C-alpha positions in Angstrom: 48.3 43.0 183.8 50.2 39.6 183.3 49.2 39.8 179.6 50.4 43.2 179.2 53.9 42.1 180.8 54.2 39.3 178.4 53.5 41.6 175.5 56.1 44.1 176.7 58.8 41.2 177.1 58.0 40.1 173.6 58.6 43.6 172.3 61.8 43.9 174.3 63.0 40.5 172.7 62.1 42.2 169.3 64.2 45.1 170.1 67.2 43.0 171.3 67.0 41.1 168.0 67.0 44.4 165.7 69.8 45.8 167.8 71.9 42.6 167.4 71.2 42.7 163.7 72.5 46.3 163.6 75.5 45.3 165.7 76.4 42.4 163.5 75.9 44.7 160.4 78.2 47.3 161.7 80.8 44.7 162.7 80.6 43.3 159.1 81.2 46.9 157.9 77.8 46.9 156.2 76.7 49.8 158.6 79.8 52.0 158.4 80.2 55.2 160.7 79.2 57.3 157.7 76.1 55.1 157.0 75.0 55.4 160.6 75.5 59.2 160.5 73.2 59.3 157.4 70.8 56.8 158.9 70.5 59.0 162.0 69.7 62.1 160.0 67.0 60.2 157.9 65.5 58.9 161.1 65.4 62.2 163.0 64.4 64.4 160.1 62.0 62.2 158.0 61.1 58.7 159.6 60.2 60.0 163.2 58.3 63.1 162.1 56.1 60.8 159.8 55.5 58.5 162.7 54.5 61.3 164.9 52.2 62.9 162.3 50.5 59.5 161.8 50.2 59.0 165.4 48.6 62.4 166.0 46.5 63.0 162.8 45.7 59.5 161.7 44.8 57.7 164.8 41.2 59.0 165.2 42.0 61.3 168.2 39.7 64.1 168.8 40.2 67.8 170.2 38.2 66.6 173.2 40.8 63.9 174.0 43.5 66.6 174.2 41.4 68.8 176.3 41.2 66.3 179.1 44.8 65.5 179.1 45.6 67.9 182.1 46.5 65.1 184.4 48.9 63.5 182.1 50.7 67.0 181.7 51.0 67.3 185.2 52.4 63.5 185.6 55.0 64.3 182.8 56.1 67.4 184.6 56.5 65.5 187.8 58.4 62.7 186.0 60.9 65.4 184.7 61.1 67.0 188.0 62.0 63.8 189.7 64.7 63.0 187.0 66.2 66.5 187.1 66.3 66.6 191.0 67.9 63.2 191.1 70.4 64.0 188.6 71.5 67.2 190.3 71.7 65.5 193.7 73.8 62.4 192.4 76.2 64.6 190.6 76.9 66.4 193.8 77.1 63.1 195.8 79.3 61.6 193.0 81.6 64.8 193.1 81.2 65.1 189.3 82.4 68.4 188.0 82.2 70.5 184.7 81.3 68.8 181.4 80.8 65.4 183.1 78.3 66.7 185.7 76.4 68.5 182.9 76.4 65.4 180.7 75.4 63.3 183.7 72.3 65.4 184.5 71.2 65.6 180.9 71.3 61.8 180.4 69.5 61.2 183.8 66.8 63.8 182.5 66.2 62.7 178.8 65.2 59.3 177.7 65.4 57.7 174.3 61.5 58.3 173.5 61.6 58.6 169.8 63.9 55.5 169.0 62.7 53.1 171.7 59.8 54.7 173.8 57.2 55.3 171.3 57.6 51.9 169.3 57.6 50.1 172.7 54.4 52.0 173.9 52.5 51.4 170.6 53.4 47.6 170.8 52.2 47.1 174.4 49.2 49.4 174.7 46.1 49.3 172.6 44.1 52.2 173.9 42.8 55.5 172.6 44.9 57.3 175.3 48.2 56.2 173.7 48.4 58.7 170.8 47.3 61.5 173.1 49.9 60.6 175.7 52.8 60.4 173.1 51.8 63.7 171.6 51.6 65.6 174.9 54.9 64.0 176.3 56.5 64.7 173.0 55.8 68.5 173.3 57.1 68.6 176.7 60.2 66.7 176.0 61.3 68.4 172.8 60.7 71.9 174.5 63.0 70.8 177.4 65.5 69.2 175.2 66.2 72.0 173.0 66.2 74.6 176.0 67.4 72.9 179.2 69.3 70.1 177.4 71.2 72.5 175.1 72.0 74.6 178.2 73.5 71.7 180.0 75.5 70.6 177.0 77.1 74.2 176.4 76.9 76.0 179.7 80.8 75.2 180.1 81.4 77.5 177.1 81.4 81.4 177.2 80.9 81.8 173.5 77.5 80.2 173.3 74.4 82.3 173.4 71.9 80.4 175.7 68.9 82.0 174.2 69.8 80.7 170.6 68.7 77.3 171.8 65.2 78.5 171.3 65.7 78.5 167.6 66.2 74.7 167.6 62.8 74.1 168.9 61.6 74.5 165.3 62.7 71.3 163.8 61.0 68.3 161.7 59.7 66.7 165.0 57.9 69.9 166.4 56.6 70.8 162.8 55.2 67.3 162.6 53.6 67.6 165.9 52.1 71.0 165.1 50.8 69.9 161.8 49.3 66.7 163.3 47.3 68.8 166.0 46.3 71.4 163.3 44.7 68.5 161.3 43.1 67.2 164.6 41.8 70.4 165.9 40.3 71.8 162.5 39.1 68.2 161.6 41.0 68.3 158.2 40.8 65.0 156.4 44.1 63.5 155.1 43.9 61.9 151.6 44.2 58.1 151.6 47.2 58.0 149.6 49.0 60.5 151.9 47.8 58.5 155.0 49.4 55.3 153.5 52.7 56.9 152.4 53.2 58.8 155.8 52.1 55.8 157.9 54.2 53.4 155.9 57.3 55.7 156.5 56.5 56.0 160.1 56.2 52.3 160.6 59.7 51.9 159.7 60.7 53.6 162.8 61.4 50.7 165.2 63.3 48.7 162.7 65.7 51.3 161.5 66.0 53.2 164.8 66.9 50.0 166.6 69.3 48.7 164.1 71.1 52.2 164.3 71.4 51.9 168.0 72.9 48.3 167.6 75.2 49.7 164.9 76.3 52.7 167.2 77.2 50.4 169.9 79.5 48.3 167.8 81.8 51.2 167.3 82.1 51.9 171.1 85.1 50.9 173.2 83.9 49.6 176.6 87.3 49.4 178.2 87.0 52.5 180.4 83.5 52.0 181.4 84.0 49.8 184.4 86.3 52.6 185.7 83.3 55.0 186.0 80.9 53.9 188.8 78.8 57.1 188.1 77.5 55.3 184.9 76.2 52.3 187.0 74.7 54.7 189.5 72.8 56.5 186.8 71.6 53.0 185.5 70.0 52.1 189.0 68.4 55.4 189.7 67.1 56.2 186.0 66.1 52.8 185.0 64.8 51.6 188.3 64.5 53.9 191.3 63.0 56.8 189.6 60.3 55.1 187.3 59.1 53.1 190.3 58.8 56.2 192.7 57.1 58.2 190.0 54.7 55.3 189.4 53.8 55.4 193.1 53.1 59.2 193.2 51.3 59.1 189.9 48.8 56.8 191.4 47.3 59.6 193.5 45.9 61.4 190.5 46.2 59.1 187.3 44.6 56.1 185.9 46.4 52.8 185.4 47.2 53.0 181.5 48.5 56.6 181.4 50.4 55.9 184.8 52.0 52.8 183.2 52.8 54.6 180.0 54.6 57.5 182.0 56.6 54.8 184.2 57.8 53.2 181.0 58.9 56.5 179.4 60.6 57.7 182.7 62.5 54.4 182.7 63.9 54.6 179.2 67.5 54.5 178.4 69.3 57.8 177.9 68.8 59.8 174.9 71.1 59.4 171.8 70.6 63.2 170.8 72.4 64.3 173.9 75.7 62.7 172.5 75.1 64.6 169.3 74.6 67.8 171.2 77.7 67.0 173.4 79.7 66.8 170.2 78.2 70.0 168.7 79.0 71.9 171.8 82.5 70.2 172.6 81.2 68.8 175.9 82.0 65.2 177.1 80.7 63.3 174.3 82.6 60.0 175.2 81.0 59.9 178.7 77.6 60.5 177.0 78.2 57.6 174.7 79.3 55.3 177.2 76.2 56.1 179.4 73.9 55.6 176.4 75.6 52.2 175.7 75.1 51.0 179.2 71.6 52.2 179.8 70.4 50.9 176.3 71.7 47.4 177.2 70.5 47.5 180.8 66.9 48.5 179.7 66.5 45.2 178.1 66.2 43.9 181.5 65.0 46.8 183.6 62.0 47.8 181.5 60.2 44.3 182.2 61.4 44.3 185.8 59.9 47.8 186.5 56.7 46.7 184.7 56.7 43.6 186.9 57.1 45.6 190.2 54.5 48.3 189.2 52.1 45.7 188.3 52.1 44.5 192.0 51.8 48.2 193.5 
């Protein structure tokens, strides 16, 4: 376990360096706001789907591996339940209302799995359970994001058809997941040139995604953040309390590696996609960006800390 924590800390340091490079590039106007918007679309629509397809279809995972993943599905559902309940309770205790309450709950619920979680888990764990865990969690995460997540970002509006969010489930991420599983279930061989091309594109994910996050942070004004204590309450519960609590309860029915993977996922910083959805549905996108900023910086310390605490449980 000590070696695993050392690997995790090394990964976090690499992530911090990549974010710093992105931040510096934005400050030097190499990464402009327009360039970041284009980079975000490239990551979400091309690079992340390529990585997910390569994880699922090219990792040697078999149909049998998926069929025995029931406990991980249960664990993921427990993790989401804890995050949602905590978000609802804290929004009431903090007396948040309207758009701000909705965004608070959404950012408590959803973590930055694609941009940070998957690269981190791949770097820390070298086990056959990793691709299965990522695939199963991604299915649950994407489905909840484009239903419950869109609902939270849009429920303040009377002109939004809540059922229309279901259409958004069909996107490059879910298509790559489904294609990958089709290749696995039907044992379809992937030609070597295609393997190399897709895997090469997917391998660019941590570098471009983390530089994007660093660049995004460079354009955020932090003057008002200190005036919003709810942001720091979210940091404590999302990045520390909930992942440690989840890790304890998961121990009743899960083995150590999938249990540790879920603890890391649950304790990830808030998802950047929520800020994009908040903009689309005219919710509180400024508040969303502030939370993403603080949780992203805080996770550089909280993820190793949570791993250290859970290693002693």
